N, C-alpha and C positions, 0 to 999 in steps of 0.2 A: 530500496532496491536500486541498483545502478540504472542510469537513464536508458541505455540500450535495451536492457531486459524489461524495464517498465513499459516500454513501447512495444517491444516485439512479442511478449507473452500474450497480451490482449489481441494483438494482430493475428497471431497463430490460432487463437481460440475462435476468433470471428471469421477467419479466412474460409472455412467451409461454406458459409452462407452465399457469397458471390459465386463460388464454384458450383454449388448445387443449383443456384438460379440459372446460371449459364447452361448447365447440363440440361435442365428442364426445358429451357427456351430453345436450345438446339435440337433436342430430341422430339419434343411434342409441340413446340411453339407455345404461344400463350394459351394455357389451359387451366382447368380447375385444380390441377395439382399444385398450383401456386398458392391456393387458398386452403389447402389441407392442413389441419392442425397437427397432424403427424409430422409435417415438414417444419412448421414454425415453432412448435413447442420445444424441441431439443435445441434449436438455435437461440430461443429466448432464455432457456436455462443456461446456456453457455455464456450469456451476458453477465451472469452473477460473478463468476471468478474474474472475468475480464474487467469489470468495473472495480472490483476489490483490488486487483493488482495495480490498476491505474491510479487509484486514489490513496493507497497506503503510503505512509511516510511520517516524518517528523518535521514540523516547522518551528523555527525559533524566531520569536518576535522580541521587541524591546522589553516587554513586560513579562514574558513567560514562554511556555512551550505548548504547542498544539500537537497532540498525539493523534495521528490518523491511522492507527493500527487497531483492527477489530472495531472498537467503538471510538468515535471522535471525542476528544476531551481536551479542555484547556487547563493548564496548570500555571498559575502565576508563580514567579520565582520565590515569593514569600511562602507559598504552600509547600515547597520542596525542601526537605530537611537534609538529606544525605545522598551521596552518590559514591559509586565505586567503579573503576574500570579494571577489569581482569584482562590484562594484556596477553596472558597466556592463551586465553580462549577468545580474546577479541570482543568481549561483551561489556557493554556499559549498562549499569543498573542505577536507577534514580528512585529514591523513596520519598513519599510525601510525609506530612506531619503525623499521619495516623499509622506510620510504619508499614504502609502498603506500597507495593511497587507501582510507581507512576509510569515508568518507562523502562523497558529492557530491549536493547537492540544490539545488533552486531556491527562491527566496524566497516562493513561493506556498504553502508549508506553512502549516497552520493557526496554529501557534504559533512561527513563524519568528523574530520578534524575541526571544522568550524563549530560544530555542535559540542564537541568535547572542550574546546577552548572557552566557549560561552558558559558551559556548566562549571568549569573550573573557576571562572572569574565571578560567577553570580551565586553559586551555592557553596556554602562553607560546610566542610565535613564535620560531623559531630565527634 
């Protein structure tokens, strides 16, 4: 996800917490409402998508690719067999030795041209 969205989406998800805290403090002062689970539970649940959006992505190292989408996984370049870039759709697909998709991403990644160039140079198409 491009950098501004990667920072702003979690911020917007977490923004109600300080607003609610300020509203409680202005309305009632320091009270037991601050310790109510009905207040904290929805805010804690909102952390789940915020952390996911913040952490998702693809890292390219010297020896392979780290996929941080859904489940974190490291793929050495030797494990990757084939790739295809569908320019019409803007989708990059990389397959591993077992013919399973190792990575599928759109070209709106922050460093997509660098990722595509690395894959072109390190993975030979079958």
